[in-house]
C-alpha positions as CSV (number, residue, x, y, z in Angstrom):
1,M,0.0,0.0,0.0
2,N,1.4,3.4,-1.0
3,I,0.6,6.1,1.5
4,G,2.0,8.9,-0.7
5,G,5.4,10.3,-1.4
6,C,7.7,9.3,-4.2
7,S,8.2,5.7,-5.1
8,R,11.9,6.6,-6.0
9,F,12.7,7.5,-2.4
10,E,14.8,4.8,-0.8
11,E,14.1,4.4,2.9
12,R,17.0,2.1,3.7
13,D,20.1,3.8,4.9
14,D,22.4,1.2,3.4
15,I,20.9,1.8,-0.1
16,R,21.0,5.6,0.3
17,K,24.6,5.3,1.3
18,L,25.5,3.3,-1.8
19,I,23.6,5.8,-4.0
20,S,25.5,8.7,-2.3
21,E,28.9,7.0,-2.6
22,R,28.3,6.2,-6.3
23,I,27.4,9.8,-7.0
24,L,30.5,11.0,-5.1
25,N,32.7,8.7,-7.1
26,E,31.2,9.9,-10.4
27,I,31.7,13.5,-9.4
28,R,35.3,12.8,-8.5
29,N,35.9,10.9,-11.7
30,S,34.4,13.8,-13.7
31,F,37.4,15.9,-12.7
32,N,39.8,13.4,-14.2
33,Y,38.7,13.7,-17.8
34,E,40.5,15.7,-20.5
35,K,39.6,19.3,-20.5
36,D,37.5,19.0,-23.7
37,A,35.3,16.3,-22.3
38,V,34.7,17.9,-18.9
39,P,31.5,19.9,-19.4
40,A,29.7,17.1,-21.2
41,H,30.7,14.4,-18.7
42,R,29.8,16.6,-15.7
43,L,26.3,17.1,-17.3
44,E,26.1,13.3,-17.4
45,V,26.8,13.2,-13.7
46,V,23.9,15.6,-13.2
47,R,21.7,13.3,-15.2
48,L,22.8,10.4,-13.0
49,I,21.8,12.5,-9.9
50,E,18.4,13.2,-11.4
51,L,17.9,9.5,-12.2
52,S,19.0,8.5,-8.7
53,Y,16.4,10.9,-7.2
54,P,18.2,13.8,-5.4
55,L,16.3,13.2,-2.1
56,N,18.2,9.8,-1.9
57,L,21.5,11.7,-1.4
58,D,22.4,11.7,2.2
59,L,25.1,14.0,3.7
60,V,24.9,12.2,7.1
61,L,26.0,9.0,5.5
62,V,28.5,10.5,3.1
63,P,29.6,13.9,4.5
64,E,32.1,14.6,1.6
65,L,29.2,14.8,-0.8
66,S,28.4,18.5,-0.1
67,E,31.8,19.7,-1.1
68,A,31.7,17.5,-4.2
69,L,28.3,18.8,-5.2
70,N,29.6,22.4,-4.8
71,S,32.6,21.7,-7.0
72,L,30.5,19.9,-9.7
73,F,27.9,22.7,-10.0
74,S,30.4,25.5,-9.8
75,S,32.5,24.0,-12.6
76,I,29.5,23.4,-14.8
77,C,28.2,27.0,-14.3
78,D,31.7,28.5,-14.8
79,S,32.2,26.6,-18.1
80,N,29.8,28.9,-19.9
81,Q,28.9,25.9,-22.2
82,I,25.3,25.6,-21.0
83,D,23.9,26.7,-24.3
84,K,20.9,24.4,-24.6
85,R,17.7,25.0,-22.7
86,A,17.5,21.3,-22.0
87,D,20.8,21.4,-20.2
88,A,19.9,24.5,-18.3
89,Q,16.5,23.0,-17.3
90,L,18.3,19.8,-16.1
91,I,20.6,21.9,-13.8
92,L,17.6,23.8,-12.5
93,D,15.6,20.6,-12.0
94,V,18.5,19.0,-10.0
95,A,20.0,22.0,-8.2
96,G,17.8,25.0,-8.8
97,P,16.0,27.1,-6.2
98,E,12.4,26.4,-5.5
99,L,10.7,28.3,-8.2
100,P,7.3,30.0,-7.8
101,N,4.4,27.7,-8.7
102,S,6.7,24.8,-9.6
103,G,6.1,22.4,-6.8
104,V,9.5,20.9,-7.5
105,L,11.4,20.2,-4.3
106,C,14.3,18.0,-5.5
107,G,16.2,20.9,-6.9
108,A,15.5,23.0,-3.8
109,Y,17.0,20.1,-1.7
110,I,20.3,20.0,-3.6
111,N,20.3,23.8,-3.8
112,S,20.1,23.9,0.0
113,L,23.3,21.8,0.1
114,L,25.2,24.3,-2.1
115,N,27.0,27.3,-0.7
116,S,25.7,30.8,-1.5
117,S,28.2,31.4,-4.3
118,V,27.2,28.3,-6.2
119,Q,23.5,29.0,-5.6
120,E,24.0,32.4,-7.3
121,K,25.7,30.7,-10.2
122,V,22.8,28.2,-10.6
123,L,20.4,31.1,-10.4
124,S,22.3,32.9,-13.1
125,I,21.7,30.0,-15.5
126,Y,18.0,30.6,-15.1
127,N,18.3,34.3,-15.7
128,R,20.5,33.8,-18.7
129,Q,18.4,31.1,-20.4
130,W,15.0,32.6,-19.9
131,G,15.5,36.0,-21.5
132,G,17.4,37.8,-18.8
133,E,14.4,37.8,-16.5
134,T,15.8,38.2,-13.0
135,L,14.6,35.7,-10.5
136,E,15.4,36.5,-6.9
137,K,16.2,33.8,-4.3
């Protein structure tokens, strides 16, 4: 019987720890690629985070994950290679602030794990992609 919530949320700590460690390893590996492949591979890591369901990431079980997420999103935003709306939307879905009337909480969860500098960079992607409209935090 389903009493609500998301069926992708994993309640078992051991499984959430495995998911978090896998994401951490993928983030670390993304910094080992040749410079040309870096932006594309890091976007693949973001897709993996989305598929793994962001609320499954657990900083209590894997405390190094917060720093790795900050590095990942900072480097993607700094690359200035987010030229497709689909890529921008992916970043916002996974790490964007809670947008008015969106009802999306996954991005807001990851966004809350990012430091203020990286949060501003993610927000700038929204502002750049959607016609320069300024969205406040």
